[in-house]
N, CA, C and O atoms as a Tripos MOL2 file, in Angstrom:
@<TRIPOS>MOLECULE
protein
  300   299    75     0     0
PROTEIN
NO_CHARGES

@<TRIPOS>ATOM
      1 N          -1.2350    9.8900    7.6050 N.3       1 MET1
      2 CA         -2.2280    9.5280    6.9490 C.3       1 MET1
      3 C          -2.2230    8.6010    6.0230 C.2       1 MET1
      4 O          -3.1330    7.7760    5.9390 O.2       1 MET1
      5 N          -0.9360    8.6340    5.0140 N.am      2 SER2
      6 CA         -0.7460    7.8410    4.1200 C.3       2 SER2
      7 C          -0.6850    6.5540    4.3090 C.2       2 SER2
      8 O          -1.1840    5.7210    3.5520 O.2       2 SER2
      9 N           0.0860    6.2580    5.5870 N.am      3 LEU3
     10 CA          0.0520    4.7560    6.2870 C.3       3 LEU3
     11 C          -1.3540    3.9300    6.3320 C.2       3 LEU3
     12 O          -1.5840    2.7660    6.0030 O.2       3 LEU3
     13 N          -2.4350    5.2020    6.9890 N.am      4 GLY4
     14 CA         -3.4580    5.0050    7.0050 C.3       4 GLY4
     15 C          -4.2930    4.3040    6.0280 C.2       4 GLY4
     16 O          -5.1140    3.3900    6.0920 O.2       4 GLY4
     17 N          -3.6810    5.2300    4.8630 N.am      5 ILE5
     18 CA         -5.0970    4.8800    3.5950 C.3       5 ILE5
     19 C          -4.1230    3.6840    2.6860 C.2       5 ILE5
     20 O          -4.7150    3.0540    1.8100 O.2       5 ILE5
     21 N          -3.0570    3.4830    2.8580 N.am      6 LEU6
     22 CA         -2.4110    2.1150    2.5170 C.3       6 LEU6
     23 C          -2.4240    1.0100    3.6540 C.2       6 LEU6
     24 O          -2.2420   -0.0670    3.0860 O.2       6 LEU6
     25 N          -2.5640    0.8170    5.0480 N.am      7 ALA7
     26 CA         -2.9310   -0.1610    5.3670 C.3       7 ALA7
     27 C          -4.7790   -0.8960    5.2630 C.2       7 ALA7
     28 O          -5.1860   -2.0520    5.3760 O.2       7 ALA7
     29 N          -5.5670    0.5390    4.9790 N.am      8 ALA8
     30 CA         -6.7290    0.0740    4.7990 C.3       8 ALA8
     31 C          -6.7500   -0.4360    3.0940 C.2       8 ALA8
     32 O          -7.4470   -1.4300    2.8910 O.2       8 ALA8
     33 N          -6.1830    0.0470    2.1100 N.am      9 ALA9
     34 CA         -6.0730   -0.5960    1.1400 C.3       9 ALA9
     35 C          -5.6690   -2.2000    0.7200 C.2       9 ALA9
     36 O          -5.9740   -2.8260   -0.2950 O.2       9 ALA9
     37 N          -4.8060   -2.6450    1.9830 N.am     10 ILE10
     38 CA         -4.2300   -3.8650    1.6900 C.3      10 ILE10
     39 C          -5.4530   -4.5720    2.5630 C.2      10 ILE10
     40 O          -5.9250   -5.5350    1.9580 O.2      10 ILE10
     41 N          -6.0500   -4.3220    3.8020 N.am     11 HIS11
     42 CA         -7.0180   -4.8480    4.0600 C.3      11 HIS11
     43 C          -8.2780   -5.2160    3.4310 C.2      11 HIS11
     44 O          -8.8270   -6.3170    3.4750 O.2      11 HIS11
     45 N          -8.7320   -3.9840    2.7410 N.am     12 THR12
     46 CA         -9.7670   -3.9740    1.5870 C.3      12 THR12
     47 C          -8.9050   -5.2860    0.3740 C.2      12 THR12
     48 O          -9.8250   -5.9460   -0.1090 O.2      12 THR12
     49 N          -7.9560   -5.6320   -0.0150 N.am     13 TRP13
     50 CA         -7.3870   -6.4650   -0.9850 C.3      13 TRP13
     51 C          -7.7750   -7.3270   -0.0840 C.2      13 TRP13
     52 O          -8.8980   -7.8020   -0.2550 O.2      13 TRP13
     53 N          -7.1270   -7.6950    0.8990 N.am     14 ALA14
     54 CA         -7.0740   -9.1640    1.9100 C.3      14 ALA14
     55 C          -7.4650   -8.8230    3.1540 C.2      14 ALA14
     56 O          -6.6420   -8.3420    3.9330 O.2      14 ALA14
     57 N          -8.5080   -8.9820    3.4430 N.am     15 PRO15
     58 CA         -9.1420   -8.6500    4.8280 C.3      15 PRO15
     59 C          -8.7950  -10.1960    5.5950 C.2      15 PRO15
     60 O          -8.7070  -11.3590    5.2020 O.2      15 PRO15
     61 N          -8.6630   -9.5150    6.8490 N.am     16 GLY16
     62 CA         -8.0970  -10.6330    7.7860 C.3      16 GLY16
     63 C          -6.4850  -10.7940    7.9760 C.2      16 GLY16
     64 O          -5.9900  -11.3170    8.9750 O.2      16 GLY16
     65 N          -5.7150  -10.2600    6.8520 N.am     17 CYS17
     66 CA         -4.4230  -10.3200    6.6380 C.3      17 CYS17
     67 C          -3.5330  -10.0000    8.0450 C.2      17 CYS17
     68 O          -4.1140   -9.5720    9.0420 O.2      17 CYS17
     69 N          -2.6620  -10.1460    8.0390 N.am     18 GLU18
     70 CA         -1.7500   -9.6680    8.7920 C.3      18 GLU18
     71 C          -0.8200   -8.5680    7.9600 C.2      18 GLU18
     72 O          -0.4470   -8.7640    6.8030 O.2      18 GLU18
     73 N          -0.5280   -7.4690    8.6760 N.am     19 ILE19
     74 CA          0.8630   -6.9890    7.5800 C.3      19 ILE19
     75 C           2.2090   -7.0840    8.6200 C.2      19 ILE19
     76 O           2.1840   -6.8030    9.8180 O.2      19 ILE19
     77 N           3.0780   -7.4300    8.0510 N.am     20 ARG20
     78 CA          4.0590   -7.5120    8.9460 C.3      20 ARG20
     79 C           5.3740   -6.5870    8.5850 C.2      20 ARG20
     80 O           6.3560   -6.4140    9.3080 O.2      20 ARG20
     81 N           5.1940   -6.1760    7.6040 N.am     21 ASP21
     82 CA          6.1490   -4.9390    7.2500 C.3      21 ASP21
     83 C           5.6400   -3.9440    6.3510 C.2      21 ASP21
     84 O           5.0920   -4.4080    5.3510 O.2      21 ASP21
     85 N           5.6900   -2.3530    6.4760 N.am     22 VAL22
     86 CA          5.6070   -1.6510    5.2490 C.3      22 VAL22
     87 C           6.5140   -0.4440    5.2380 C.2      22 VAL22
     88 O           6.7150    0.3700    6.1400 O.2      22 VAL22
     89 N           7.0030   -0.5040    4.0560 N.am     23 ASP23
     90 CA          8.7590    0.3940    3.8610 C.3      23 ASP23
     91 C           7.9300    1.5660    2.7750 C.2      23 ASP23
     92 O           7.4960    1.2800    1.6590 O.2      23 ASP23
     93 N           7.8530    2.9290    3.4380 N.am     24 THR24
     94 CA          7.0520    3.8850    2.4080 C.3      24 THR24
     95 C           8.1910    5.1060    2.2500 C.2      24 THR24
     96 O           8.9440    5.4680    3.1540 O.2      24 THR24
     97 N           8.1430    5.6850    0.8210 N.am     25 ILE25
     98 CA          8.6470    6.6490    0.8230 C.3      25 ILE25
     99 C           7.8140    7.9500    0.6980 C.2      25 ILE25
    100 O           6.8950    7.7660   -0.0990 O.2      25 ILE25
    101 N           7.8230    9.3280    1.2650 N.am     26 PHE26
    102 CA          7.1880    9.8680    0.9590 C.3      26 PHE26
    103 C           7.3970   11.2510    0.1290 C.2      26 PHE26
    104 O           7.9600   12.2430    0.5920 O.2      26 PHE26
    105 N           6.7750   11.1310   -1.3510 N.am     27 ARG27
    106 CA          7.8700   11.9130   -2.2610 C.3      27 ARG27
    107 C           7.0670   13.4210   -2.3000 C.2      27 ARG27
    108 O           7.6910   14.3830   -2.7450 O.2      27 ARG27
    109 N           5.9370   13.5630   -1.9130 N.am     28 ALA28
    110 CA          4.9140   14.9810   -1.7370 C.3      28 ALA28
    111 C           3.9640   14.4670   -1.1030 C.2      28 ALA28
    112 O           3.5960   13.2920   -1.1370 O.2      28 ALA28
    113 N           3.3770   15.6570   -0.2820 N.am     29 PRO29
    114 CA          2.3670   15.8150    0.4070 C.3      29 PRO29
    115 C           0.8250   15.3020   -0.1000 C.2      29 PRO29
    116 O           0.5970   15.4250   -1.3040 O.2      29 PRO29
    117 N          -0.0780   14.8200    0.6310 N.am     30 LEU30
    118 CA         -1.3820   14.9440   -0.1980 C.3      30 LEU30
    119 C          -2.2290   15.8770    0.9220 C.2      30 LEU30
    120 O          -2.1690   16.1470    2.1220 O.2      30 LEU30
    121 N          -3.0230   16.1770   -0.2080 N.am     31 GLN31
    122 CA         -4.1820   17.5170    0.0340 C.3      31 GLN31
    123 C          -5.0340   17.0410    1.1890 C.2      31 GLN31
    124 O          -5.8140   16.1180    0.9560 O.2      31 GLN31
    125 N          -4.9870   17.5160    2.3090 N.am     32 VAL32
    126 CA         -6.2030   17.1420    2.9330 C.3      32 VAL32
    127 C          -7.4400   17.3630    2.1000 C.2      32 VAL32
    128 O          -7.5480   18.3780    1.4110 O.2      32 VAL32
    129 N          -8.5190   16.2960    2.1540 N.am     33 ASP33
    130 CA         -9.9730   16.6100    1.6280 C.3      33 ASP33
    131 C          -9.6150   16.0910   -0.0270 C.2      33 ASP33
    132 O         -10.4040   16.3930   -0.9230 O.2      33 ASP33
    133 N          -8.4490   15.3490   -0.3030 N.am     34 SER34
    134 CA         -8.6190   15.0660   -1.5810 C.3      34 SER34
    135 C          -8.8000   13.6430   -1.4870 C.2      34 SER34
    136 O          -8.9290   12.9260   -0.4940 O.2      34 SER34
    137 N          -8.7800   13.3120   -2.9920 N.am     35 LYS35
    138 CA         -9.2150   11.7320   -3.4270 C.3      35 LYS35
    139 C          -8.1390   10.9550   -3.7470 C.2      35 LYS35
    140 O          -8.2160   10.5200   -4.8960 O.2      35 LYS35
    141 N          -7.2560   10.6550   -3.2010 N.am     36 PRO36
    142 CA         -6.1040    9.6100   -3.6090 C.3      36 PRO36
    143 C          -6.7100    8.4180   -3.8670 C.2      36 PRO36
    144 O          -7.6960    7.9100   -3.3330 O.2      36 PRO36
    145 N          -5.8440    7.9380   -4.9540 N.am     37 THR37
    146 CA         -5.8960    6.6870   -6.2400 C.3      37 THR37
    147 C          -4.7940    5.8380   -5.0240 C.2      37 THR37
    148 O          -3.8240    6.4790   -4.6210 O.2      37 THR37
    149 N          -4.9770    4.6760   -4.6000 N.am     38 VAL38
    150 CA         -4.0930    3.9160   -4.3850 C.3      38 VAL38
    151 C          -4.0400    2.6160   -5.0670 C.2      38 VAL38
    152 O          -5.1100    2.0310   -5.2390 O.2      38 VAL38
    153 N          -2.9190    2.0650   -5.4900 N.am     39 ARG39
    154 CA         -2.4360    1.0570   -6.5060 C.3      39 ARG39
    155 C          -1.5090   -0.5110   -5.3840 C.2      39 ARG39
    156 O          -0.3730   -0.5650   -4.9140 O.2      39 ARG39
    157 N          -2.4920   -1.3750   -5.3510 N.am     40 VAL40
    158 CA         -1.3910   -1.9250   -4.6950 C.3      40 VAL40
    159 C          -1.1940   -3.7140   -5.9470 C.2      40 VAL40
    160 O          -1.9530   -4.4530   -6.5750 O.2      40 VAL40
    161 N          -0.2930   -3.6460   -5.7780 N.am     41 VAL41
    162 CA          0.3400   -5.0040   -6.9130 C.3      41 VAL41
    163 C           1.0420   -6.0590   -6.3110 C.2      41 VAL41
    164 O           2.1140   -5.8420   -5.7450 O.2      41 VAL41
    165 N           0.5470   -7.1840   -6.3760 N.am     42 ALA42
    166 CA          1.6000   -8.4120   -5.4770 C.3      42 ALA42
    167 C           2.9960   -9.0200   -6.4530 C.2      42 ALA42
    168 O           2.9290   -9.9310   -7.2780 O.2      42 ALA42
    169 N           3.7720   -8.5210   -6.2190 N.am     43 THR43
    170 CA          4.7930   -8.7820   -7.1550 C.3      43 THR43
    171 C           6.0550  -10.2670   -6.6580 C.2      43 THR43
    172 O           7.1150  -10.6010   -7.1880 O.2      43 THR43
    173 N           5.0770  -11.0180   -5.0660 N.am     44 ASP44
    174 CA          6.1990  -11.7120   -4.9810 C.3      44 ASP44
    175 C           5.1760  -12.7810   -3.9680 C.2      44 ASP44
    176 O           4.3790  -12.2520   -3.1930 O.2      44 ASP44
    177 N           5.2440  -13.7820   -4.0240 N.am     45 LEU45
    178 CA          4.7120  -15.2610   -3.1910 C.3      45 LEU45
    179 C           5.4570  -16.1210   -2.4500 C.2      45 LEU45
    180 O           6.0900  -17.0220   -3.0000 O.2      45 LEU45
    181 N           5.4640  -15.9970   -1.5360 N.am     46 ASP46
    182 CA          6.2220  -17.1820   -0.7360 C.3      46 ASP46
    183 C           4.8920  -18.3320   -0.2240 C.2      46 ASP46
    184 O           4.3040  -18.1520    0.8420 O.2      46 ASP46
    185 N           4.6520  -19.1560   -0.8830 N.am     47 ALA47
    186 CA          3.4350  -20.2780   -0.5840 C.3      47 ALA47
    187 C           3.7420  -20.9750    0.5750 C.2      47 ALA47
    188 O           2.7880  -21.2270    1.3110 O.2      47 ALA47
    189 N           4.8560  -21.3520    0.9190 N.am     48 GLU48
    190 CA          5.3240  -22.0770    2.1610 C.3      48 GLU48
    191 C           4.7250  -21.0470    3.5430 C.2      48 GLU48
    192 O           3.6640  -21.2080    4.1480 O.2      48 GLU48
    193 N           5.8820  -19.8720    3.8130 N.am     49 ALA49
    194 CA          5.3550  -18.9410    4.5800 C.3      49 ALA49
    195 C           3.9420  -17.8330    4.2620 C.2      49 ALA49
    196 O           3.6800  -16.7270    4.7330 O.2      49 ALA49
    197 N           3.2530  -18.6530    3.3080 N.am     50 ARG50
    198 CA          1.9100  -17.9920    3.3300 C.3      50 ARG50
    199 C           2.1760  -16.2620    3.3090 C.2      50 ARG50
    200 O           1.2120  -15.7570    3.8830 O.2      50 ARG50
    201 N           2.9730  -15.3820    2.9300 N.am     51 THR51
    202 CA          3.6480  -13.9540    2.3580 C.3      51 THR51
    203 C           3.4600  -13.9250    0.9460 C.2      51 THR51
    204 O           3.6070  -14.7190    0.0160 O.2      51 THR51
    205 N           2.9260  -12.2470    1.1580 N.am     52 VAL52
    206 CA          3.2080  -11.9000   -0.5470 C.3      52 VAL52
    207 C           3.7070  -10.6460   -0.1190 C.2      52 VAL52
    208 O           3.4940  -10.0660    0.9460 O.2      52 VAL52
    209 N           4.4840  -10.2620   -1.2040 N.am     53 GLN53
    210 CA          5.1100   -8.8440   -1.3170 C.3      53 GLN53
    211 C           4.2940   -8.1830   -2.2920 C.2      53 GLN53
    212 O           4.0200   -8.5760   -3.4250 O.2      53 GLN53
    213 N           3.8790   -6.9470   -1.6140 N.am     54 LEU54
    214 CA          3.3400   -5.6750   -2.5960 C.3      54 LEU54
    215 C           3.8380   -4.4490   -2.6780 C.2      54 LEU54
    216 O           4.1730   -3.7310   -1.7350 O.2      54 LEU54
    217 N           3.8960   -4.1620   -4.0650 N.am     55 ASP55
    218 CA          4.0590   -2.6580   -4.1440 C.3      55 ASP55
    219 C           3.0650   -1.9880   -4.0500 C.2      55 ASP55
    220 O           1.9740   -2.4680   -4.3580 O.2      55 ASP55
    221 N           3.2050   -0.5730   -3.5520 N.am     56 LEU56
    222 CA          2.0160    0.3320   -2.7480 C.3      56 LEU56
    223 C           2.5630    1.6430   -3.7750 C.2      56 LEU56
    224 O           3.7310    1.9670   -3.9910 O.2      56 LEU56
    225 N           1.4040    2.2150   -4.2760 N.am     57 THR57
    226 CA          1.6360    3.7910   -4.9320 C.3      57 THR57
    227 C           0.2780    4.0860   -4.4110 C.2      57 THR57
    228 O          -0.6640    3.2950   -4.3680 O.2      57 THR57
    229 N           0.2980    5.6040   -3.9300 N.am     58 ILE58
    230 CA         -0.7100    6.5130   -3.7600 C.3      58 ILE58
    231 C          -0.5640    7.9190   -4.5680 C.2      58 ILE58
    232 O           0.4410    8.5970   -4.3560 O.2      58 ILE58
    233 N          -1.6650    8.4220   -5.5990 N.am     59 ALA59
    234 CA         -1.3230    9.1150   -6.1670 C.3      59 ALA59
    235 C          -2.6180    9.8240   -5.8140 C.2      59 ALA59
    236 O          -3.6930    9.3430   -5.4580 O.2      59 ALA59
    237 N          -2.1690   11.3740   -6.0410 N.am     60 ASN60
    238 CA         -3.0810   12.2470   -6.2230 C.3      60 ASN60
    239 C          -4.3260   12.0480   -7.0960 C.2      60 ASN60
    240 O          -4.4840   10.9930   -7.7100 O.2      60 ASN60
    241 N          -5.3740   13.2390   -7.1670 N.am     61 GLU61
    242 CA         -6.4400   13.2350   -8.2390 C.3      61 GLU61
    243 C          -5.6680   13.9550   -9.4590 C.2      61 GLU61
    244 O          -6.5460   14.2690  -10.2630 O.2      61 GLU61
    245 N          -4.4460   14.3380   -9.9270 N.am     62 ALA62
    246 CA         -3.6380   14.6420  -10.9260 C.3      62 ALA62
    247 C          -2.9450   13.4310  -11.6200 C.2      62 ALA62
    248 O          -2.3320   13.4370  -12.6870 O.2      62 ALA62
    249 N          -3.2050   12.2850  -10.6870 N.am     63 MET63
    250 CA         -2.4540   11.2540  -11.1510 C.3      63 MET63
    251 C          -0.7930   11.1830  -10.6410 C.2      63 MET63
    252 O          -0.0840   10.1920  -10.8150 O.2      63 MET63
    253 N          -0.3840   12.3450  -10.0350 N.am     64 GLU64
    254 CA          1.0690   12.2070   -9.1480 C.3      64 GLU64
    255 C           1.3450   11.3030   -8.3770 C.2      64 GLU64
    256 O           0.6300   11.2040   -7.3790 O.2      64 GLU64
    257 N           2.2870   10.4890   -8.5330 N.am     65 VAL65
    258 CA          2.5260    9.6180   -7.6130 C.3      65 VAL65
    259 C           3.2820   10.3260   -6.2530 C.2      65 VAL65
    260 O           4.4000   10.8270   -6.3740 O.2      65 VAL65
    261 N           2.5230   10.3140   -4.8850 N.am     66 ARG66
    262 CA          3.2630   11.0980   -3.9240 C.3      66 ARG66
    263 C           3.7980    9.6580   -3.0220 C.2      66 ARG66
    264 O           4.8740    9.4910   -2.4480 O.2      66 ARG66
    265 N           3.1740    9.1600   -3.0840 N.am     67 VAL67
    266 CA          3.9760    8.1560   -1.9190 C.3      67 VAL67
    267 C           4.2850    6.4910   -2.8650 C.2      67 VAL67
    268 O           3.4780    6.0500   -3.6830 O.2      67 VAL67
    269 N           5.4080    5.9030   -2.5540 N.am     68 VAL68
    270 CA          5.7880    4.6390   -2.6460 C.3      68 VAL68
    271 C           6.2000    3.6860   -1.8520 C.2      68 VAL68
    272 O           6.7450    4.0130   -0.7980 O.2      68 VAL68
    273 N           6.0590    2.5300   -2.1280 N.am     69 GLY69
    274 CA          6.2340    1.5090   -1.0070 C.3      69 GLY69
    275 C           6.2150   -0.1100   -1.3990 C.2      69 GLY69
    276 O           5.8460   -0.6590   -2.4370 O.2      69 GLY69
    277 N           6.7470   -0.6510   -0.1800 N.am     70 THR70
    278 CA          6.4160   -1.8460   -0.6030 C.3      70 THR70
    279 C           5.8960   -2.4100    0.9220 C.2      70 THR70
    280 O           6.1420   -1.7670    1.9430 O.2      70 THR70
    281 N           5.2470   -3.5220    0.9370 N.am     71 ALA71
    282 CA          4.7440   -4.3880    2.3780 C.3      71 ALA71
    283 C           5.1500   -5.6990    1.8490 C.2      71 ALA71
    284 O           5.7340   -6.1160    0.8490 O.2      71 ALA71
    285 N           4.4530   -6.3280    3.2230 N.am     72 ILE72
    286 CA          4.9110   -7.6930    3.3440 C.3      72 ILE72
    287 C           3.6950   -8.2780    4.3930 C.2      72 ILE72
    288 O           3.6770   -7.9840    5.5880 O.2      72 ILE72
    289 N           2.4950   -9.3200    3.6170 N.am     73 VAL73
    290 CA          1.7400   -9.1280    4.4450 C.3      73 VAL73
    291 C           1.1640  -10.7650    4.3880 C.2      73 VAL73
    292 O           0.7760  -11.2030    3.3050 O.2      73 VAL73
    293 N           1.1410  -11.4620    5.3810 N.am     74 LYS74
    294 CA          0.8440  -12.8470    5.8520 C.3      74 LYS74
    295 C          -0.5620  -12.9550    5.3300 C.2      74 LYS74
    296 O          -1.3100  -11.9870    5.4670 O.2      74 LYS74
    297 N          -1.0260  -14.1680    4.6810 N.am     75 LEU75
    298 CA         -2.2410  -14.4030    4.6750 C.3      75 LEU75
    299 C          -2.5690  -15.5620    5.6550 C.2      75 LEU75
    300 O          -3.7310  -15.9450    5.7920 O.2      75 LEU75
@<TRIPOS>BOND
     1     1     2 1
     2     2     3 1
     3     3     4 2
     4     3     5 am
     5     5     6 1
     6     6     7 1
     7     7     8 2
     8     7     9 am
     9     9    10 1
    10    10    11 1
    11    11    12 2
    12    11    13 am
    13    13    14 1
    14    14    15 1
    15    15    16 2
    16    15    17 am
    17    17    18 1
    18    18    19 1
    19    19    20 2
    20    19    21 am
    21    21    22 1
    22    22    23 1
    23    23    24 2
    24    23    25 am
    25    25    26 1
    26    26    27 1
    27    27    28 2
    28    27    29 am
    29    29    30 1
    30    30    31 1
    31    31    32 2
    32    31    33 am
    33    33    34 1
    34    34    35 1
    35    35    36 2
    36    35    37 am
    37    37    38 1
    38    38    39 1
    39    39    40 2
    40    39    41 am
    41    41    42 1
    42    42    43 1
    43    43    44 2
    44    43    45 am
    45    45    46 1
    46    46    47 1
    47    47    48 2
    48    47    49 am
    49    49    50 1
    50    50    51 1
    51    51    52 2
    52    51    53 am
    53    53    54 1
    54    54    55 1
    55    55    56 2
    56    55    57 am
    57    57    58 1
    58    58    59 1
    59    59    60 2
    60    59    61 am
    61    61    62 1
    62    62    63 1
    63    63    64 2
    64    63    65 am
    65    65    66 1
    66    66    67 1
    67    67    68 2
    68    67    69 am
    69    69    70 1
    70    70    71 1
    71    71    72 2
    72    71    73 am
    73    73    74 1
    74    74    75 1
    75    75    76 2
    76    75    77 am
    77    77    78 1
    78    78    79 1
    79    79    80 2
    80    79    81 am
    81    81    82 1
    82    82    83 1
    83    83    84 2
    84    83    85 am
    85    85    86 1
    86    86    87 1
    87    87    88 2
    88    87    89 am
    89    89    90 1
    90    90    91 1
    91    91    92 2
    92    91    93 am
    93    93    94 1
    94    94    95 1
    95    95    96 2
    96    95    97 am
    97    97    98 1
    98    98    99 1
    99    99   100 2
   100    99   101 am
   101   101   102 1
   102   102   103 1
   103   103   104 2
   104   103   105 am
   105   105   106 1
   106   106   107 1
   107   107   108 2
   108   107   109 am
   109   109   110 1
   110   110   111 1
   111   111   112 2
   112   111   113 am
   113   113   114 1
   114   114   115 1
   115   115   116 2
   116   115   117 am
   117   117   118 1
   118   118   119 1
   119   119   120 2
   120   119   121 am
   121   121   122 1
   122   122   123 1
   123   123   124 2
   124   123   125 am
   125   125   126 1
   126   126   127 1
   127   127   128 2
   128   127   129 am
   129   129   130 1
   130   130   131 1
   131   131   132 2
   132   131   133 am
   133   133   134 1
   134   134   135 1
   135   135   136 2
   136   135   137 am
   137   137   138 1
   138   138   139 1
   139   139   140 2
   140   139   141 am
   141   141   142 1
   142   142   143 1
   143   143   144 2
   144   143   145 am
   145   145   146 1
   146   146   147 1
   147   147   148 2
   148   147   149 am
   149   149   150 1
   150   150   151 1
   151   151   152 2
   152   151   153 am
   153   153   154 1
   154   154   155 1
   155   155   156 2
   156   155   157 am
   157   157   158 1
   158   158   159 1
   159   159   160 2
   160   159   161 am
   161   161   162 1
   162   162   163 1
   163   163   164 2
   164   163   165 am
   165   165   166 1
   166   166   167 1
   167   167   168 2
   168   167   169 am
   169   169   170 1
   170   170   171 1
   171   171   172 2
   172   171   173 am
   173   173   174 1
   174   174   175 1
   175   175   176 2
   176   175   177 am
   177   177   178 1
   178   178   179 1
   179   179   180 2
   180   179   181 am
   181   181   182 1
   182   182   183 1
   183   183   184 2
   184   183   185 am
   185   185   186 1
   186   186   187 1
   187   187   188 2
   188   187   189 am
   189   189   190 1
   190   190   191 1
   191   191   192 2
   192   191   193 am
   193   193   194 1
   194   194   195 1
   195   195   196 2
   196   195   197 am
   197   197   198 1
   198   198   199 1
   199   199   200 2
   200   199   201 am
   201   201   202 1
   202   202   203 1
   203   203   204 2
   204   203   205 am
   205   205   206 1
   206   206   207 1
   207   207   208 2
   208   207   209 am
   209   209   210 1
   210   210   211 1
   211   211   212 2
   212   211   213 am
   213   213   214 1
   214   214   215 1
   215   215   216 2
   216   215   217 am
   217   217   218 1
   218   218   219 1
   219   219   220 2
   220   219   221 am
   221   221   222 1
   222   222   223 1
   223   223   224 2
   224   223   225 am
   225   225   226 1
   226   226   227 1
   227   227   228 2
   228   227   229 am
   229   229   230 1
   230   230   231 1
   231   231   232 2
   232   231   233 am
   233   233   234 1
   234   234   235 1
   235   235   236 2
   236   235   237 am
   237   237   238 1
   238   238   239 1
   239   239   240 2
   240   239   241 am
   241   241   242 1
   242   242   243 1
   243   243   244 2
   244   243   245 am
   245   245   246 1
   246   246   247 1
   247   247   248 2
   248   247   249 am
   249   249   250 1
   250   250   251 1
   251   251   252 2
   252   251   253 am
   253   253   254 1
   254   254   255 1
   255   255   256 2
   256   255   257 am
   257   257   258 1
   258   258   259 1
   259   259   260 2
   260   259   261 am
   261   261   262 1
   262   262   263 1
   263   263   264 2
   264   263   265 am
   265   265   266 1
   266   266   267 1
   267   267   268 2
   268   267   269 am
   269   269   270 1
   270   270   271 1
   271   271   272 2
   272   271   273 am
   273   273   274 1
   274   274   275 1
   275   275   276 2
   276   275   277 am
   277   277   278 1
   278   278   279 1
   279   279   280 2
   280   279   281 am
   281   281   282 1
   282   282   283 1
   283   283   284 2
   284   283   285 am
   285   285   286 1
   286   286   287 1
   287   287   288 2
   288   287   289 am
   289   289   290 1
   290   290   291 1
   291   291   292 2
   292   291   293 am
   293   293   294 1
   294   294   295 1
   295   295   296 2
   296   295   297 am
   297   297   298 1
   298   298   299 1
   299   299   300 2
@<TRIPOS>SUBSTRUCTURE
     1 MET1         2 RESIDUE 1 A MET
     2 SER2         6 RESIDUE 1 A SER
     3 LEU3        10 RESIDUE 1 A LEU
     4 GLY4        14 RESIDUE 1 A GLY
     5 ILE5        18 RESIDUE 1 A ILE
     6 LEU6        22 RESIDUE 1 A LEU
     7 ALA7        26 RESIDUE 1 A ALA
     8 ALA8        30 RESIDUE 1 A ALA
     9 ALA9        34 RESIDUE 1 A ALA
    10 ILE10       38 RESIDUE 1 A ILE
    11 HIS11       42 RESIDUE 1 A HIS
    12 THR12       46 RESIDUE 1 A THR
    13 TRP13       50 RESIDUE 1 A TRP
    14 ALA14       54 RESIDUE 1 A ALA
    15 PRO15       58 RESIDUE 1 A PRO
    16 GLY16       62 RESIDUE 1 A GLY
    17 CYS17       66 RESIDUE 1 A CYS
    18 GLU18       70 RESIDUE 1 A GLU
    19 ILE19       74 RESIDUE 1 A ILE
    20 ARG20       78 RESIDUE 1 A ARG
    21 ASP21       82 RESIDUE 1 A ASP
    22 VAL22       86 RESIDUE 1 A VAL
    23 ASP23       90 RESIDUE 1 A ASP
    24 THR24       94 RESIDUE 1 A THR
    25 ILE25       98 RESIDUE 1 A ILE
    26 PHE26      102 RESIDUE 1 A PHE
    27 ARG27      106 RESIDUE 1 A ARG
    28 ALA28      110 RESIDUE 1 A ALA
    29 PRO29      114 RESIDUE 1 A PRO
    30 LEU30      118 RESIDUE 1 A LEU
    31 GLN31      122 RESIDUE 1 A GLN
    32 VAL32      126 RESIDUE 1 A VAL
    33 ASP33      130 RESIDUE 1 A ASP
    34 SER34      134 RESIDUE 1 A SER
    35 LYS35      138 RESIDUE 1 A LYS
    36 PRO36      142 RESIDUE 1 A PRO
    37 THR37      146 RESIDUE 1 A THR
    38 VAL38      150 RESIDUE 1 A VAL
    39 ARG39      154 RESIDUE 1 A ARG
    40 VAL40      158 RESIDUE 1 A VAL
    41 VAL41      162 RESIDUE 1 A VAL
    42 ALA42      166 RESIDUE 1 A ALA
    43 THR43      170 RESIDUE 1 A THR
    44 ASP44      174 RESIDUE 1 A ASP
    45 LEU45      178 RESIDUE 1 A LEU
    46 ASP46      182 RESIDUE 1 A ASP
    47 ALA47      186 RESIDUE 1 A ALA
    48 GLU48      190 RESIDUE 1 A GLU
    49 ALA49      194 RESIDUE 1 A ALA
    50 ARG50      198 RESIDUE 1 A ARG
    51 THR51      202 RESIDUE 1 A THR
    52 VAL52      206 RESIDUE 1 A VAL
    53 GLN53      210 RESIDUE 1 A GLN
    54 LEU54      214 RESIDUE 1 A LEU
    55 ASP55      218 RESIDUE 1 A ASP
    56 LEU56      222 RESIDUE 1 A LEU
    57 THR57      226 RESIDUE 1 A THR
    58 ILE58      230 RESIDUE 1 A ILE
    59 ALA59      234 RESIDUE 1 A ALA
    60 ASN60      238 RESIDUE 1 A ASN
    61 GLU61      242 RESIDUE 1 A GLU
    62 ALA62      246 RESIDUE 1 A ALA
    63 MET63      250 RESIDUE 1 A MET
    64 GLU64      254 RESIDUE 1 A GLU
    65 VAL65      258 RESIDUE 1 A VAL
    66 ARG66      262 RESIDUE 1 A ARG
    67 VAL67      266 RESIDUE 1 A VAL
    68 VAL68      270 RESIDUE 1 A VAL
    69 GLY69      274 RESIDUE 1 A GLY
    70 THR70      278 RESIDUE 1 A THR
    71 ALA71      282 RESIDUE 1 A ALA
    72 ILE72      286 RESIDUE 1 A ILE
    73 VAL73      290 RESIDUE 1 A VAL
    74 LYS74      294 RESIDUE 1 A LYS
    75 LEU75      298 RESIDUE 1 A LEU
């Protein structure tokens, strides 16, 4: 479920992009039917390759970070 949430957030941030790689660490589970908060921050840009590196987090309703990761996205 968490990877799907991250992929949806990336595609909301950059519709039509290609997700090349996602690396995640699952620190704790998310509750079913919860309302997680996803944060996507661009941390590196390769203009020639048209790729962006992203830092990703998912926090629960108490704002406790449950999932952290990175992604490489081609625009």
